[in-house]
C-alpha positions in Angstrom: 136.7 51.9 118.6 136.7 48.4 120.0 134.3 49.0 122.9 131.9 51.5 121.2 128.3 50.5 121.1 126.6 49.7 117.7 124.4 52.8 117.9 127.4 55.1 118.9 129.4 53.4 116.1 126.7 54.3 113.5 126.5 57.9 114.7 130.3 58.2 114.6 130.5 56.5 111.2 127.9 58.7 109.6 129.5 61.8 111.1 132.8 60.9 109.4 131.0 60.4 106.1 129.4 63.8 106.4 132.9 65.2 106.9 134.3 63.6 103.8 134.1 66.9 101.7 136.5 68.5 104.2 139.4 66.0 103.7 142.5 66.8 101.6 141.8 64.9 98.4 144.7 63.2 96.5 144.2 63.5 92.8 146.7 62.2 90.1 148.4 65.0 88.2 147.1 65.0 84.6 150.6 64.5 83.2 151.0 61.2 85.0 148.0 59.6 83.4 148.9 57.5 80.3 147.7 58.7 76.9 144.4 57.1 76.0 143.5 55.9 79.5 139.9 55.3 80.5 138.2 56.8 83.5 136.1 54.5 85.7 133.7 55.4 88.5 133.0 53.3 91.5 130.3 53.5 94.2 130.7 52.2 97.7 127.1 51.8 98.9 126.5 51.8 102.7 123.4 51.7 104.8 122.3 51.0 108.5 121.1 47.5 109.4 118.5 46.4 112.0 121.2 45.5 114.5 122.4 49.1 114.8 125.6 48.6 112.7 126.3 49.5 109.0 126.5 47.3 106.0 128.4 47.5 102.7 127.9 45.6 99.5 130.5 43.9 97.3 130.0 42.1 94.1 131.8 39.1 92.6 132.4 39.5 88.9 131.6 36.6 86.5 134.6 34.6 85.2 133.5 35.6 81.7 134.3 39.3 82.2 137.1 40.8 80.1 138.8 42.4 83.1 139.1 41.5 86.8 137.2 38.3 86.0 136.0 36.5 89.2 137.3 39.2 91.5 135.3 41.0 94.2 134.6 44.6 93.5 132.3 47.5 94.2 129.7 48.4 91.6 131.4 50.5 88.9 132.7 50.8 85.4 133.8 53.1 82.6 132.5 56.6 82.4 130.4 56.9 79.2 130.3 60.1 77.0 126.5 60.2 77.8 127.1 60.5 81.6 126.5 64.0 83.0 129.4 63.5 85.4 131.7 60.9 86.9 129.5 60.6 90.0 126.5 60.1 87.6 128.4 57.2 86.1 129.0 55.6 89.5 125.2 55.8 90.2 124.4 54.5 86.8 126.7 51.5 87.2 125.2 50.7 90.6 121.8 50.8 89.1 122.8 48.6 86.1 124.7 46.0 88.2 122.5 45.8 91.3 119.3 47.7 90.5 120.1 50.4 93.2 117.9 53.4 92.6 120.1 56.5 92.1 117.5 58.6 93.8 117.9 56.6 97.0 121.6 57.3 97.2 123.1 60.3 99.0 126.6 60.8 97.7 128.7 61.8 100.8 132.0 62.5 99.1 134.8 60.6 97.4 138.1 59.0 98.1 141.5 59.4 96.6 142.3 58.6 92.9 143.2 55.1 92.1 144.5 53.0 89.3 143.6 49.5 88.1 145.7 47.0 86.3 143.1 47.1 83.5 144.4 50.6 82.7 141.6 52.6 84.3 141.8 55.9 86.3 139.4 55.0 89.1 137.3 57.6 90.9 135.6 56.2 94.0 132.5 57.7 95.6 130.8 56.9 98.9 127.0 56.5 98.8 124.7 56.4 101.8 121.2 54.8 101.8 118.7 55.0 104.6 118.0 51.3 104.4 119.2 48.1 102.6 118.1 48.6 99.0 116.1 46.1 97.0 118.9 44.6 94.8 118.6 42.6 91.7 121.9 41.4 90.3 122.6 41.8 86.6 123.8 38.2 85.8 126.0 39.5 83.0 128.0 41.7 85.4 127.4 40.2 88.8 128.0 36.5 89.8 127.4 37.0 93.5 126.2 39.8 95.8 128.1 39.9 99.1 126.9 42.0 102.1 129.2 42.5 105.1 128.9 44.2 108.4 131.4 47.1 108.5 131.9 46.9 112.2 133.1 43.3 111.8 135.4 44.3 109.0 136.9 46.9 111.3 138.0 44.2 113.7 141.7 43.5 113.8 141.4 39.9 112.8 139.4 40.8 109.7 142.3 42.7 108.1 145.0 40.6 106.4 147.5 40.6 103.5 146.9 38.9 100.1 149.8 37.7 97.9 149.5 37.4 94.2 151.8 37.2 91.2 151.7 40.0 88.6 154.0 39.9 85.6 156.3 37.5 87.4 156.5 39.6 90.6 154.9 38.6 93.9 153.0 41.5 95.3 151.1 41.9 98.6 147.9 43.9 98.9 145.4 44.7 101.6 142.6 42.2 102.1 139.6 41.6 104.4 138.0 38.4 105.4 134.7 37.7 107.1 132.5 34.7 107.6 130.9 34.8 104.2 133.5 36.4 102.0 137.0 37.7 101.2 138.1 40.7 99.3 141.6 41.8 98.2 143.3 44.1 95.7 142.1 47.6 94.7 138.6 47.0 96.2 140.1 46.2 99.6 142.5 49.1 99.3 139.6 51.5 98.7 137.7 50.1 101.6 140.8 50.4 103.8 141.1 54.1 102.9 137.5 54.6 104.0 138.1 52.8 107.3 141.2 54.9 107.9 139.1 58.1 107.5 136.4 56.7 109.8 139.1 56.0 112.4 140.7 59.4 111.9 144.0 57.8 111.0 146.4 59.2 108.3 146.5 57.7 104.8 149.1 57.8 102.1 147.2 55.4 99.8 146.7 57.9 97.1 150.4 58.5 96.8 151.0 54.7 96.8 148.5 54.2 94.0 150.2 56.9 92.0 153.6 55.2 92.6 152.0 51.9 91.4 150.7 53.6 88.2 154.2 54.9 87.5 155.7 51.4 88.1 153.2 49.8 85.7 154.0 52.4 83.0 157.8 51.7 83.4 157.2 48.0 83.0 155.4 48.3 79.7 
């Protein structure tokens, strides 16, 4: 997709989003989920920009947060008993964190199950908006709003590896860098899965996440 025009890129990208419900979804078997785990919903908001490309929004969490403090993430959080569904929780969280109107979001589908080190079973949804939304960051949950051009993030030199130490073990995770930001860990992994789908490339990320969950449970 290196030489595709921005308008053709947008058409192709949106077509792949519309095909999301057709993909083979990887879901964690219920017996692999730890007893007492929490379910979290994530929304990946996307929209067209004036230059003919597509934008995505990330948020940086305040350093005062109890989990994933200071990290870059998509809007999301725990599913509450009052939520009508998991996708409703994702839309609620996007509204609470960024002021995104749920009525303006078309949910295109979802990605594979994921697991966070905070002990959450993560369900990620893809949301499409017709234009950049008016966003007002909730200062208690969002320290910084980061908007990136998806076509730039799809360039080869934007993809990289991030090393971090977890429980005394050095791990490598997917990361993306651009002029104004850097994202790594689960958020980058989810975005990487989306890009693989857009490029019609195979993904085994769901299985790798399940393997990670099992590894985390063995180390307890």
